[in-house]
C-alpha positions, 0 to 999 in steps of 0.5 A, a space after each residue: 480536518 482532512 489534513 490529519 487524514 492526509 498525514 495519516 495516509 502518508 504513513 500508511 499508503 507509502 509503506 511499500 517504499 520501505 522496500 525500495 532503497 539502495 540496490 542490493 548486492 548480487 547475493 544469491 541468484 535464486 533469491 534475485 530470480 524470485 525477487 525479479 518475478 515478484 517485483 516485475 508484477 509489483 511495479 504497476 501496483 506500487 505506481 497505482 498505490 503512489 498515485 492514489 496516495 498523491 491524490 489523497 494528499 492533493 485533495 487534503 491540501 487543496 480546499 476541496 469540497 467534502 464531496 470531492 474528498 469523499 470521491 477521491 479518497 474512496 477511489 484511492 482506497 479502492 485502488 489500494 485495496 486492489 493493488 495490495 490484493 494483486 501484490 499478494 497474488 504476485 507473491 503466490 505466483 512467484 512460488 516459495 522463496 529460496 530462503 530458510 522457512 520459505 513457505 512460512 515467509 510466503 504464507 505470512 507475507 501473502 496473509 499480510 497483503 490480503 489483510 491490508 487489501 481488506 483494510 482498504 476495502 473497509 475504509 472505502 466502504 466507510 468513506 462511501 457511507 459518510 454524509 458529505 453534505 453534513 460538514 460536521 459529521 463528515 469531519 468526525 467521520 474523517 477523524 475516525 477513518 484516519 484512526 483506522 488507517 494504522 490497523 488497515 496497513 498493519 498487515 502490509 507492514 507485517 508482510 514486509 517485515 516477514 520478507 525482510 526477516 526471511 532475508 529477501 529485502 536485499 534481493 528485492 531492493 536490487 530489483 528495479 520493479 520494487 523501486 518507486 519514485 513518487 509521481 505527481 498527483 493526477 489531476 481529476 
């Protein structure tokens, strides 16, 4: 039951890794300077998202009690919500990127991250509302949550697509702050 949720989360929570790849070329200095501003602020958020995702996977693969799953997943969703919100704010504070249709690219990406932040806040609220004492209802609730994950992460995926189509992926991939290595799960 919880393994399905972990599998669904693996895809959603790691969407930020889409940006991290091989380093970009030197390309445009203005784009690189803009990307550095963004990625330096994103780095702690990306690490939090990865740690939260690792915690969700950990409780999903261990034979954890529903109460532990609920507590861990709720905390993880809260962390992800805050992190995506912060990432949108980082984009805003970096200003309009030096690309064609920069304002449109920025506005769309910020909106996408805000949408994902709200999506994770909603998932947290739904997780908190599940009855962990009734195993059957809890399992059904987890299935429903897993189904809502794709919708929750859609905005963030759209935001990344917007940044890529705006031509910022090379500049961002070249920044150390946008490159993430998966951490080991935190012990609770």
